[in-house]
PLY file of the C-alpha trace (Angstrom):
ply
format ascii 1.0
element vertex 539
property float x
property float y
property float z
element edge 538
property int vertex1
property int vertex2
end_header
98.95 51.92 157.06
95.34 50.74 156.71
94.02 48.02 154.44
93.30 50.77 151.92
96.29 51.46 149.70
96.71 54.72 147.78
99.01 54.50 144.77
99.82 57.71 142.89
100.99 57.67 139.29
103.47 60.44 138.43
103.23 60.70 134.66
105.94 63.32 134.19
108.29 64.70 131.55
111.96 64.10 132.35
115.00 65.26 130.39
117.80 62.90 129.38
120.99 63.67 131.28
119.45 66.36 133.51
119.90 64.31 136.67
119.81 67.28 139.03
116.69 68.76 137.45
114.99 65.36 137.31
115.82 64.75 140.98
114.37 68.14 141.95
111.20 67.34 140.03
110.89 64.01 141.83
111.42 65.67 145.23
108.85 68.36 144.49
106.32 65.70 143.47
106.97 63.80 146.70
106.28 66.96 148.73
103.06 67.63 146.83
101.74 64.07 147.35
102.45 63.47 151.02
99.05 61.82 151.60
99.61 58.89 149.25
101.13 55.55 150.26
103.15 54.75 147.12
104.27 57.26 144.49
105.50 55.79 141.20
107.68 57.49 138.57
108.40 56.23 135.03
111.22 54.06 133.71
114.71 55.57 134.19
113.07 58.75 135.43
116.25 59.91 137.12
118.36 59.95 133.95
115.60 60.32 131.39
114.99 57.73 128.69
116.88 56.65 126.66
120.25 57.73 128.08
122.09 55.78 125.33
125.90 56.08 125.52
125.73 58.31 128.58
125.53 54.94 130.30
129.20 54.35 129.47
130.27 57.30 131.65
131.39 56.34 135.21
130.58 59.85 136.47
126.91 59.33 135.52
126.55 56.71 138.24
128.15 59.02 140.83
125.51 61.63 140.03
122.76 58.98 140.16
123.92 57.70 143.56
124.00 61.20 145.02
120.50 61.96 143.73
119.13 58.67 145.09
120.47 59.53 148.55
118.45 62.75 148.51
115.34 60.96 147.27
115.66 58.32 149.98
115.87 61.02 152.67
112.55 62.47 151.45
110.60 59.22 151.91
109.72 59.32 155.60
106.00 58.98 154.97
105.63 58.13 151.29
107.10 55.08 149.60
108.58 56.10 146.24
109.33 53.93 143.19
111.99 55.46 140.92
113.65 54.10 137.79
117.41 54.52 137.46
120.47 52.80 135.92
122.50 50.72 138.35
126.03 49.32 137.97
128.44 47.14 139.89
131.34 48.50 137.86
131.06 45.77 135.25
127.38 45.22 134.50
124.58 47.77 134.16
120.93 47.13 134.95
117.75 49.00 134.11
116.51 49.22 137.68
113.39 50.12 139.62
114.05 50.97 143.25
111.45 51.48 145.99
112.50 53.87 148.76
110.74 54.22 152.11
111.69 55.75 155.45
115.14 56.71 154.23
116.25 53.47 152.61
115.79 51.34 149.52
113.39 48.57 150.51
113.12 46.78 147.15
115.19 46.60 143.97
114.17 45.10 140.65
116.14 44.64 137.42
114.30 44.66 134.09
114.15 41.12 132.72
113.12 41.57 129.07
115.35 43.99 127.17
113.90 45.30 123.91
116.30 45.41 120.99
114.21 46.41 117.99
113.04 49.62 116.34
114.11 52.61 118.46
115.23 50.34 121.32
118.83 49.23 121.82
118.83 48.05 125.43
120.96 44.95 124.93
123.81 47.28 123.98
123.81 48.64 127.53
121.97 46.52 130.04
122.22 43.07 131.58
118.82 41.40 131.98
117.54 40.68 135.45
116.62 37.11 136.38
114.62 37.43 139.61
111.15 38.64 140.48
110.81 41.22 143.22
107.78 41.49 145.50
107.75 43.89 148.46
105.39 44.51 151.34
103.68 47.83 151.91
101.44 47.51 154.94
99.14 44.57 154.27
99.80 44.64 150.51
102.28 42.62 148.47
103.37 44.45 145.35
105.21 42.99 142.36
107.53 45.08 140.19
107.93 45.17 136.40
109.56 47.47 133.86
108.00 48.20 130.45
108.96 45.39 128.03
108.45 42.86 130.83
104.70 43.32 130.27
104.95 42.38 126.59
106.13 38.93 127.65
103.97 36.56 129.72
106.61 35.25 132.10
107.76 38.22 134.26
104.20 39.00 135.36
103.48 35.32 135.94
106.61 34.91 138.07
105.74 37.99 140.12
102.26 36.59 140.74
103.71 33.23 141.77
106.01 35.08 144.19
102.92 36.42 145.94
102.17 39.73 144.23
98.62 41.00 144.86
99.15 44.14 142.77
101.57 44.64 139.87
103.27 47.96 139.22
105.06 48.68 135.97
107.19 51.72 135.15
107.48 52.48 131.46
109.01 54.52 128.67
106.71 53.27 125.94
106.90 55.38 122.76
103.98 56.81 120.88
103.08 55.35 117.51
99.98 55.81 115.38
97.35 53.19 116.30
99.55 51.72 119.07
97.42 52.67 122.08
94.70 49.99 121.58
97.42 47.38 121.10
99.09 48.47 124.32
95.81 48.20 126.24
95.24 44.73 124.83
98.62 43.57 126.14
98.06 45.06 129.58
94.59 43.55 129.78
95.98 40.11 128.95
98.51 40.29 131.82
95.76 41.22 134.29
93.43 38.45 133.15
96.15 35.78 133.05
97.22 36.50 136.61
93.97 37.85 138.10
95.76 40.83 139.63
95.34 44.57 139.11
98.03 46.54 137.30
99.39 50.06 137.79
101.04 51.19 134.56
102.99 54.48 134.72
104.30 55.78 131.41
106.73 58.57 130.59
105.51 61.65 128.73
107.61 63.94 126.54
109.69 64.25 123.39
113.25 62.93 123.11
114.84 63.49 119.71
112.89 61.18 117.38
110.89 59.45 120.12
107.64 60.69 121.65
106.37 59.29 124.95
102.61 59.73 125.14
101.76 59.11 128.78
98.33 57.43 128.76
99.15 55.75 132.07
96.42 53.45 133.35
95.27 51.41 136.31
93.42 48.16 135.50
91.52 45.81 137.76
92.13 42.07 137.77
89.74 41.62 134.84
91.60 44.14 132.71
89.00 46.89 132.97
90.47 50.40 133.05
89.87 51.95 136.47
91.93 55.11 136.02
93.33 56.80 132.93
95.84 59.63 132.77
95.86 62.11 129.86
97.48 61.80 126.44
100.73 63.75 125.98
100.33 65.76 129.18
101.92 65.64 132.61
99.63 64.49 135.40
99.70 62.95 138.86
96.64 60.91 139.81
95.80 58.44 142.58
94.15 55.03 142.60
92.74 53.43 145.75
92.97 49.70 146.46
91.16 47.50 148.95
93.20 44.33 148.85
93.24 43.32 145.17
90.28 45.51 144.31
90.72 48.96 142.83
88.09 51.67 142.97
86.81 52.47 139.48
86.85 56.13 138.45
85.13 58.05 135.66
87.28 57.91 132.54
87.89 60.76 130.09
87.18 60.35 126.39
90.23 59.27 124.42
91.25 61.55 121.53
90.70 60.15 118.04
93.65 59.23 115.85
94.20 62.62 114.21
93.84 64.48 117.51
96.24 62.19 119.36
98.77 62.34 116.52
98.62 66.12 116.30
99.06 66.49 120.06
102.05 64.14 119.96
103.75 66.20 117.25
103.12 69.44 119.14
104.74 67.86 122.20
107.72 66.69 120.12
108.35 70.17 118.71
107.98 71.88 122.09
110.31 69.51 123.91
113.00 69.51 121.22
113.08 73.31 121.26
112.80 73.71 125.04
115.15 70.92 126.09
117.81 72.10 123.63
117.26 75.72 124.78
116.49 77.38 121.48
114.83 80.77 121.94
112.71 80.49 118.81
112.18 78.68 115.51
111.94 79.69 111.87
110.91 77.96 108.68
110.43 78.57 105.00
106.72 79.06 104.33
106.04 78.24 100.68
102.27 78.43 100.45
102.19 74.64 100.22
100.62 72.19 102.61
103.77 70.75 104.20
105.16 74.05 105.41
101.64 75.16 106.39
101.19 72.19 108.71
104.71 72.65 110.10
103.94 76.29 110.89
100.70 75.38 112.67
102.54 72.78 114.77
105.25 75.28 115.68
102.82 78.00 116.74
100.72 75.56 118.76
103.87 74.24 120.45
105.66 77.50 121.21
103.28 80.40 120.73
103.33 82.82 117.79
105.88 85.17 119.36
108.59 82.49 119.05
107.91 81.52 115.44
109.12 83.23 112.26
107.98 82.25 108.77
109.90 83.37 105.69
108.33 83.32 102.22
111.08 83.25 99.57
109.42 83.64 96.17
111.05 83.18 92.78
109.65 83.80 89.31
107.81 80.44 89.36
106.07 81.15 92.68
102.33 81.67 92.15
100.71 84.79 93.57
98.28 82.58 95.47
101.21 80.95 97.30
102.34 84.34 98.64
98.77 85.31 99.50
98.07 82.04 101.33
101.34 82.18 103.29
100.54 85.72 104.41
96.96 84.79 105.29
98.09 81.87 107.43
100.61 84.00 109.31
97.95 86.63 109.96
95.64 83.96 111.37
98.32 82.41 113.58
100.01 85.67 114.56
103.62 84.67 113.86
106.29 86.92 112.36
106.19 86.83 108.55
108.81 88.03 106.08
109.03 87.99 102.31
112.52 87.76 100.80
112.78 87.44 97.01
115.53 85.06 95.92
115.79 86.05 92.24
118.98 88.13 92.72
120.71 85.23 94.48
119.63 82.61 91.94
120.56 84.80 88.98
123.96 85.51 90.49
124.65 81.79 90.88
123.49 81.10 87.33
125.69 83.86 85.95
128.69 82.55 87.85
128.07 79.00 86.68
127.25 79.88 83.06
130.80 79.31 81.73
130.85 75.92 83.48
127.38 74.94 82.21
128.09 75.80 78.59
126.54 73.38 76.05
124.27 71.80 78.73
120.49 71.78 79.01
118.51 73.07 81.97
117.51 70.29 84.38
117.01 69.78 88.10
120.35 71.52 88.74
118.78 74.92 88.16
115.73 73.91 90.22
117.90 72.82 93.11
119.75 76.13 93.08
116.50 77.82 94.05
116.04 75.48 97.01
119.68 75.95 98.06
119.38 79.73 98.00
116.38 79.40 100.31
118.31 77.06 102.59
121.20 79.53 102.77
118.87 82.36 103.78
117.24 80.30 106.51
120.58 79.18 107.93
121.86 82.76 107.91
118.84 83.85 109.94
119.39 80.90 112.25
123.02 81.90 112.85
122.13 85.56 113.40
119.23 85.06 115.83
119.94 81.63 117.32
116.65 80.26 116.01
116.19 76.59 115.18
115.29 75.97 111.54
112.38 73.55 111.14
112.49 71.57 107.92
109.18 70.89 106.23
109.64 67.67 104.22
107.23 64.76 104.64
107.88 61.01 104.61
106.68 60.49 101.04
109.15 63.02 99.67
112.04 61.86 101.84
111.37 58.26 100.86
111.90 58.88 97.16
114.38 61.76 97.37
111.93 64.44 96.21
113.88 67.00 98.23
117.11 68.97 97.91
120.21 68.42 100.02
121.45 71.74 101.45
118.16 73.26 100.27
114.77 72.42 101.72
116.50 69.76 103.84
118.47 72.45 105.74
117.53 72.62 109.40
117.76 71.10 112.83
114.38 69.44 113.41
111.88 67.92 110.99
108.42 67.80 112.62
106.59 65.99 109.78
109.37 63.80 108.38
107.53 60.61 109.39
104.14 61.73 108.03
103.15 60.31 104.63
101.65 62.98 102.38
98.16 61.57 102.80
98.51 61.96 106.56
99.72 65.55 106.12
96.39 66.32 104.46
94.39 64.61 107.21
96.20 66.47 109.98
95.85 69.79 108.17
92.10 69.27 107.94
92.02 68.27 111.62
93.94 71.39 112.67
91.37 73.59 110.95
88.64 72.09 113.14
90.36 73.77 116.11
90.27 77.23 114.49
91.51 78.98 111.34
95.07 77.84 110.68
95.60 76.65 107.09
93.88 78.33 104.13
91.53 75.94 102.38
93.18 76.61 99.04
96.46 75.24 100.42
94.70 71.95 101.12
92.75 71.66 97.88
95.22 72.86 95.22
97.49 70.28 93.50
100.84 70.09 95.33
103.84 71.67 93.61
107.44 72.45 94.46
107.11 75.54 92.20
110.66 75.19 90.88
109.62 75.22 87.22
106.73 76.60 85.12
103.38 74.85 85.81
105.16 72.19 87.84
103.13 69.56 89.73
104.44 66.87 92.08
102.67 64.19 90.06
104.71 65.12 86.97
107.53 63.22 88.71
105.74 60.98 91.19
102.78 58.59 91.25
99.62 59.92 92.93
100.37 60.27 96.63
97.75 57.75 97.73
99.46 55.13 95.54
102.98 56.24 96.46
102.23 56.13 100.19
100.85 52.61 99.98
103.89 51.34 98.07
106.23 53.03 100.58
104.27 51.45 103.42
104.45 48.03 101.80
108.14 48.09 100.90
109.75 50.25 103.60
107.51 49.49 106.58
106.32 45.92 105.92
109.20 44.56 103.79
106.91 43.37 100.99
108.54 42.20 97.77
107.93 43.43 94.23
105.72 40.41 93.56
103.78 41.03 96.79
103.03 44.60 95.77
102.13 43.68 92.21
99.81 40.97 93.54
98.17 43.66 95.68
97.23 45.50 92.50
100.00 48.04 91.93
101.56 48.57 88.52
104.85 46.69 88.33
106.74 49.49 86.60
105.61 51.98 89.23
106.53 49.59 92.03
110.03 49.04 90.66
110.56 52.76 90.12
109.50 53.62 93.68
111.65 50.90 95.25
114.64 52.06 93.22
114.11 55.62 94.43
113.67 54.60 98.08
116.96 52.77 98.33
118.90 55.12 96.05
118.12 58.04 98.36
119.29 56.52 101.62
122.33 58.80 101.48
120.06 61.85 101.46
118.02 60.72 104.43
121.17 60.11 106.46
122.00 63.83 106.11
118.54 65.03 107.08
117.43 66.52 110.39
116.06 64.33 113.15
112.28 64.27 113.49
109.62 62.48 115.56
108.66 58.90 114.82
104.90 58.34 114.55
104.51 55.45 112.10
105.33 51.82 112.81
108.68 52.14 111.00
110.52 55.38 110.36
113.61 56.02 108.27
116.02 56.51 111.17
116.47 53.97 113.93
113.66 51.71 112.74
115.07 51.09 109.25
118.86 50.89 109.07
119.74 50.15 105.48
123.34 50.41 104.23
123.97 53.25 101.81
126.36 51.14 99.75
123.98 48.32 98.96
123.53 46.17 95.84
120.62 44.11 97.14
118.01 46.36 95.55
119.64 45.97 92.13
119.41 42.18 92.41
115.86 42.48 93.75
114.74 44.58 90.79
116.54 42.44 88.23
114.94 39.23 89.47
0 1
1 2
2 3
3 4
4 5
5 6
6 7
7 8
8 9
9 10
10 11
11 12
12 13
13 14
14 15
15 16
16 17
17 18
18 19
19 20
20 21
21 22
22 23
23 24
24 25
25 26
26 27
27 28
28 29
29 30
30 31
31 32
32 33
33 34
34 35
35 36
36 37
37 38
38 39
39 40
40 41
41 42
42 43
43 44
44 45
45 46
46 47
47 48
48 49
49 50
50 51
51 52
52 53
53 54
54 55
55 56
56 57
57 58
58 59
59 60
60 61
61 62
62 63
63 64
64 65
65 66
66 67
67 68
68 69
69 70
70 71
71 72
72 73
73 74
74 75
75 76
76 77
77 78
78 79
79 80
80 81
81 82
82 83
83 84
84 85
85 86
86 87
87 88
88 89
89 90
90 91
91 92
92 93
93 94
94 95
95 96
96 97
97 98
98 99
99 100
100 101
101 102
102 103
103 104
104 105
105 106
106 107
107 108
108 109
109 110
110 111
111 112
112 113
113 114
114 115
115 116
116 117
117 118
118 119
119 120
120 121
121 122
122 123
123 124
124 125
125 126
126 127
127 128
128 129
129 130
130 131
131 132
132 133
133 134
134 135
135 136
136 137
137 138
138 139
139 140
140 141
141 142
142 143
143 144
144 145
145 146
146 147
147 148
148 149
149 150
150 151
151 152
152 153
153 154
154 155
155 156
156 157
157 158
158 159
159 160
160 161
161 162
162 163
163 164
164 165
165 166
166 167
167 168
168 169
169 170
170 171
171 172
172 173
173 174
174 175
175 176
176 177
177 178
178 179
179 180
180 181
181 182
182 183
183 184
184 185
185 186
186 187
187 188
188 189
189 190
190 191
191 192
192 193
193 194
194 195
195 196
196 197
197 198
198 199
199 200
200 201
201 202
202 203
203 204
204 205
205 206
206 207
207 208
208 209
209 210
210 211
211 212
212 213
213 214
214 215
215 216
216 217
217 218
218 219
219 220
220 221
221 222
222 223
223 224
224 225
225 226
226 227
227 228
228 229
229 230
230 231
231 232
232 233
233 234
234 235
235 236
236 237
237 238
238 239
239 240
240 241
241 242
242 243
243 244
244 245
245 246
246 247
247 248
248 249
249 250
250 251
251 252
252 253
253 254
254 255
255 256
256 257
257 258
258 259
259 260
260 261
261 262
262 263
263 264
264 265
265 266
266 267
267 268
268 269
269 270
270 271
271 272
272 273
273 274
274 275
275 276
276 277
277 278
278 279
279 280
280 281
281 282
282 283
283 284
284 285
285 286
286 287
287 288
288 289
289 290
290 291
291 292
292 293
293 294
294 295
295 296
296 297
297 298
298 299
299 300
300 301
301 302
302 303
303 304
304 305
305 306
306 307
307 308
308 309
309 310
310 311
311 312
312 313
313 314
314 315
315 316
316 317
317 318
318 319
319 320
320 321
321 322
322 323
323 324
324 325
325 326
326 327
327 328
328 329
329 330
330 331
331 332
332 333
333 334
334 335
335 336
336 337
337 338
338 339
339 340
340 341
341 342
342 343
343 344
344 345
345 346
346 347
347 348
348 349
349 350
350 351
351 352
352 353
353 354
354 355
355 356
356 357
357 358
358 359
359 360
360 361
361 362
362 363
363 364
364 365
365 366
366 367
367 368
368 369
369 370
370 371
371 372
372 373
373 374
374 375
375 376
376 377
377 378
378 379
379 380
380 381
381 382
382 383
383 384
384 385
385 386
386 387
387 388
388 389
389 390
390 391
391 392
392 393
393 394
394 395
395 396
396 397
397 398
398 399
399 400
400 401
401 402
402 403
403 404
404 405
405 406
406 407
407 408
408 409
409 410
410 411
411 412
412 413
413 414
414 415
415 416
416 417
417 418
418 419
419 420
420 421
421 422
422 423
423 424
424 425
425 426
426 427
427 428
428 429
429 430
430 431
431 432
432 433
433 434
434 435
435 436
436 437
437 438
438 439
439 440
440 441
441 442
442 443
443 444
444 445
445 446
446 447
447 448
448 449
449 450
450 451
451 452
452 453
453 454
454 455
455 456
456 457
457 458
458 459
459 460
460 461
461 462
462 463
463 464
464 465
465 466
466 467
467 468
468 469
469 470
470 471
471 472
472 473
473 474
474 475
475 476
476 477
477 478
478 479
479 480
480 481
481 482
482 483
483 484
484 485
485 486
486 487
487 488
488 489
489 490
490 491
491 492
492 493
493 494
494 495
495 496
496 497
497 498
498 499
499 500
500 501
501 502
502 503
503 504
504 505
505 506
506 507
507 508
508 509
509 510
510 511
511 512
512 513
513 514
514 515
515 516
516 517
517 518
518 519
519 520
520 521
521 522
522 523
523 524
524 525
525 526
526 527
527 528
528 529
529 530
530 531
531 532
532 533
533 534
534 535
535 536
536 537
537 538
């Protein structure tokens, strides 16, 4: 090996639990990159990330060991860095192994285990305590795994152990506005230690987590020398002369709306593909939430695998039917219209003796939503299609949704999008080509469950609601904090009461991708039976 070192970054999409398929993908990548010196795969590439309680299964480690033997045999010429879980029968480590010429030449255990938000690594892994630096020709390479970079010490210890180049394998999730923060952290590690960094990130969707790729190589000053694409698989190579890396022309980074939209498309595609659904369907109401969900589904899967069902009732405006049909014509997906009046009227007739001497209220409205949910689930059962739910974060936060109605389904693509962000992404999608009728974006939002109904009959304006939700649910601000920020105290108290009262609803909702700093699933784990809010609001 010459003084020039070629390091290839394999930013690939691996599936949790598919050890055989992941191994085959690794082997194929090795064969296709035989001219490189070191080929690096992401964190826990062999099992996919996060494997969660699969790590409690002894047979998992037998499958891992067998796969690693095959990988080692394929490394005659190319050194390969692969992430995998390792056990001694008692402890488990999040491990990065380097294989070369048929054997494992270096082994590193992740030192800093994240245990916040979507991460739960302390439940499974034992932290490593030692730095690992290995020789490859004339180069000394230090090893890190993901969270290690967000702490100063692991990189410092690797540098003190003689590392001239740092490599880090990662499964770092996507989050709106996170990418610049990530670059800032990586740049700091390079500058502190005056060494270049090779950062290889996972790409793909895994339940509620999206891994965005965006792998980079930085020089010792923290300048980006190589950048891999956002939310796409790629294998690219960086060349080093000693500590110095050759700078390459960098692509333009997508803006916030573009990167967010691409991440959601990836999340939908991977959830459907990895769970082997042949197609998806959704209720298309003529409103903006279902319109954006339909656009995401078609962009993820193609129109031939997407079915939209408009289910009008007597309160459904003609323009809603027209706009739903127009959107489906633009996007090319299957479109059906199924009137629900016979179903709703039958329920109301059956319940009439039980509802005697009562006034109409949300019960009758919810029956409409539940009839629609029943139709969608029947189609799902008949054709094996996955139902996509269409609720957004603002609605789910305050319970403006119907259990066993519009919440029916298996995946919720926009459940972590505040309503204001739904509008922004809808406008962005239309810059790529006709997708969402302009009237859907500009008309006042309505559930259309009652005559002349508008969302803001029951809720504050969405720009206000979203800011209060952000303050209370994402940043843990108090009532007094929010009032001091200029929000009406009565509105603040009402919103907080609704957020915590509807935890039981959210627990029964479909999983969906996390894109904000704090979602309502793993990020925010509030007890359903909980009196703290009552005391908070009475204080």
